[in-house]
Each structure stands twice: as C-alpha cells, then as structure tokens.
N, C-alpha and C positions, 0 to 999 in steps of 0.2 A: 194516675192514668197513664202518664207518660212512661212510668217505670214498667207498667204492665205491657204496654205496646212495644217497649224496647226489648224486654227480656223474656216475655212469656211466649213460648212457641206456638200457642193457639191463636194468638192475635196476628193480624196482617203485618203489623210492623215487626213483631217478633219473628215471624217466618222469614221476612226479608232480611232481618239482621242475621238470622241463622244461616240463610243462604249465602249472605255476604261473608259471614265468618268462615263458612266452608270454602268459599272461593279464595278468601285471603289465605287460609291454611294451605290450599292447593298451590297458590302462587308462591308461598314461602317454601314449600317442599320443592317445587320446580326450580325456584331460584337457588336453593341449596344444592340441588342436583346439578344445575348449570355451573355453579361455583366449583363444585367437586370435579365435574368434567373438565372445567377450565384449568383447575390446578393439576389434574392428571396430564392434560395436554402440555401445560407449561413445564411440568416435571419431565415429560418425555422429550420435549424440545431441548430443555437444559441438558439432559443426558446425551442427546444427539450432538449438541454443540460441544459438550465436554469431550465426547469421543473424537469429534472432528478437530477440536483444538489441539489434541495430542498429536495428530498428524501434522498440524501446522507448526507445533513446537519442534517436532523432529526436523521439518523443513527449515525452520529457523536456525536450528543447531547446525544443519548441514551447510546452509548459506554462510553462516558466521565462520565455520571451519574453513570453507573454501576461500573466503576473503582474507582470513588471517594467513593462510598458507601462501596465497598469492602475494600479499603485502610483504610477508617475510622473505619471499623469493626475490621480489623486486629490490628490496633493501639490500639483500645479499649480493645481487648482481651489481647494484650501484656502487658498492664498496669492495667488490671483488678484486679490483685492480689497485686498490689503495684509497686513502681518504683525500679526495680532491674537492675543489670548490663545486665542480659540476655534480659530484656524487650526491650532494645534498638535495639537488633539485628533484630528481625522480623519487627519491626516498620520501621527502617531505610532501610532495604533491600526492603521492600514492597514499600515504598515511592520512593526509587531510581529507581527501575525497573518499577513498575506499573504506577507511575505518570510521572517522568521526562524522562525515556527512551521512554515510549510510546509517550509522547508529542514531543520528539525529532524526532522520526520516522515520526509521523503524520505532522510535520512541512512542509514536502514536498507534502502532500496530497492536491489536488486542493481545496477540499471543507472542509478543517479543519477550525473550527470556529476561532481559534487563528491566523492562517496564511492566511486566505482568502483575496484575492485581494492584496497580497503582492508579490513583485518581488523575483526572485531567490536569489539574494544577501542577502536580508533581511531574507529569509528562512534559508540560510546557517548559518548566524550569530545566529539566534534563535536556530538552531540545535546544534551549538557549546555551547551556553550558557546552554541549558537544559542538554546536555550530561555532561558538566563539573559539574554542580550542582548534577546531578544524580550520577556521578562518585565519588564525595566526599561523598555523603550519603552511597553509596555501600561500599566504602573503610572503612569508620568509622564503619559501621555495621559488616564488615568482621573482622576488628581488635577487635571489642568488643567480638565476639563469640570466637575468639582465646584466648583472655584474660580470658574470663569466663571459658574456658576449663582448662587453666593453674591454675587459682585460685582454682577451685574445683577439680583439679586433675582427670579430666575425659579424656577418649581417644579421639583423634582427628580423624575426618573423618571416623567414625565408621559406620554410617548409610548411606543408599542410598541417603537420602536428603543431607547429608554432602558431599558425594563424588560428586554427580552431581552439588552441589553448588560450590565446589572447581573448577570443570571444567568450570562452568559458569563464575566465577570470573576471572580465567586465560584467558578465551576467551574475556572477557570484556576488559582486558588490551590490548590484541592483536588487537581487533577491534578498540580500541581507538588509538593505534599506527597507524593502517591502515587509520584511519580518518585523522590523521595529515599528513601522506604520501599523501593521496588523495588531501588534501587541497593544497599541494605544488607539485602535481604530474607533472605539466608542467615543473617546474624547475628540477625535478628529472627524466625527460623523457628519459635521456641517460641510466638509469638503468632499468626502467620499463615504458612501454607506458601508458599514462594517462587512456586510455580506459580500460586497464587491471587492473590498480590500483582501478578504480571506481567499476569495476565488482567484484573484490575480496572483497572490502569493503562492497558492497551491499549484497553479498552472506554471508559473515561473520556476518554482522549485523542481517540478517534474521535467521541464525542458532543460534546466540546468544539469540535472543528474544524467540525462541522456547525453548531453554535450560532454560532461565529465568522463563518462564511460567511453565515448568516441575518442576523446583526447588521449585517454590511457591506452586504448587499443592502438592508436596511431603511434604512440610512444613506444609500445612494445614491438612495433615494426620498424623502428629507427635503426640506424647502423650500429649505434652503441649497444643497444639491447640484443640485437641479433648476433653481434660479434662475440659477446661474452656469456650468452645463455645457451641452453641446450636447444637442439633442433626442434622445431614445431612448438617452442615455448609460447610464441605469440598466439598460436591457434588455441592452445590450452588456456592461456590467460584470457583471450578474447571470449572463449566459450563460458568461462567462469563469470566474467563481467556481464555478458549478455543475460545469462541465466539469473544472476543476482539482480540485474536491473529490472527484469520482468517481475521478480518476486517483490522487490523493494517498492516498485511503483504501483502495485495493485491498490494499496490503501490510498495514496495521494490521488490517483486517477478516479477512484470511487468517490472520494471526497469532492473532487472537482465536479463530477456529474451531479452529486447531491446538492452542492451549493449553487450550481448553475440552475437547477430546477427551482430551488428556493428563491434565487434572484429573479427568475422569470415569473414565478407566481406572484411575488411581491410587486413586480413592475406592472403586472396585468390588473392589479387591484385598483 
C-alpha cells in the first residue's frame, strides 16, 4: 500500500509525490540556470578585471621606468664631481628608499610586474628581502652623512632636509620593528591583536613613504643638487616622486581602510 501511495499517480500520495518531483525538477533547472548566469557574470567580471589589469601593468611599467631614471640621475649627479664621502649619501639614500622600499611596498600590489601571479607567502618573503636590503642601504647612507659632518666639522641637522631626514630614518627603524612584530603578531596576540598590529604597520609604512618622498624632494632642492644638476631638475624629480607616491600608496591606504573596518567590527562584537 505504501508503494502504491508513493508512486502511483492516481493515489493522493502519488499525486503529491509527482507534484513535489516536478517542483524539485523546476528548482534544479532554476538552480542550474542561476549557476550558469553566475558563471557568465564571473567570466565577464574576470575579463573586465583582466582588461583593467593591463592598464595597471602599463602604469606599473611607467612608474618603474620613471623611478629608475630618477635614481640613475641622482646617482650620476652624486658622483659627477668625483667620488667623495658625501657622494655616497644621496646615492645610497635614493637607492634605499626609491628602489627597494618602493618595490617592497609594491610587492603586495596585484599587478606589480615582479610579484604578479605570486601567492601571498611569496610576496611577504619578497617584501622582507627588499626591505632588508633597502634598510642596509639607508643605514649606510645615514652613517656616511654623520661621518661627513664630523670630518668636516659641520653642524648636524641644521637644514629642513636634515631634520625631516632624521625623522624619516627614526620612523624607518620603528616601522621595521613593527614589521617584525606583524610577522609574529599571532604569537604576540596576548599583547596586541594581530589586526591592530597589521593596521599600525600599514599606517606607519604609508606615513614613512610620504616622509621619505618629502625628504628626497628637499634634498633635490639643496645647494649641492641644484649646483650640479640641470635647471628645473628638482621640479621634474619632485613631480616623478609625487606621482609615484600616489600610485604606490593606493594599495597600502586601501588595506588600512579595510583593516580599520575589520578592527572596528570585531571591537563592536
């Protein structure tokens, strides 16, 4: 009897089962259509992102080219009058901040040429390597300018460039320490929640890059640079640095906003 009621279309149970079967089939068809539509939307979105990413890749190439040209020119000007102790200061500082620090930040950008199609773990490792090399270059450049001041008996941190540069170097050390804390933030979560550690590091890194760009612009307005470079070189260099800073800081600032929202939402729970 149960078999009759279940499967025979003339029985009440059979009619119900048939109707349910038709509804189930309809739902399956609709679900398949929804999946198909979703796949089409995802495909279109991926195609749009792929097209947009090529524009970003071109911008990435342009920014890299401008920074390489600027760095090469600063190094050329630094040694244009010969190889002196002071010559290494602007050269190493520019290489450290403009090349290695910029590349370290861009290692997390989706369309960076060097880190494209790489996983997050690989990007973090690249970020550490570039920051370490850049940190060594910056440290040597800073020690050189201090030594040069002592040797020539000149006042320390007397100009705006020197003062802002000192603040930049100090913040560089603090951000580097924050980076180490961030790397081991899960193990140190009893002292500071990882989301806060990452947020502080991202904000500190963004402020540091702005200060570094400011210091470099002030350096290109110094007597030494203006004396041995072509006219308006400081304006061209300043434009390249500001344009690059806007491009470079898009990802970190976006990350800061996202992490701030995450921290706020967790705090409100």
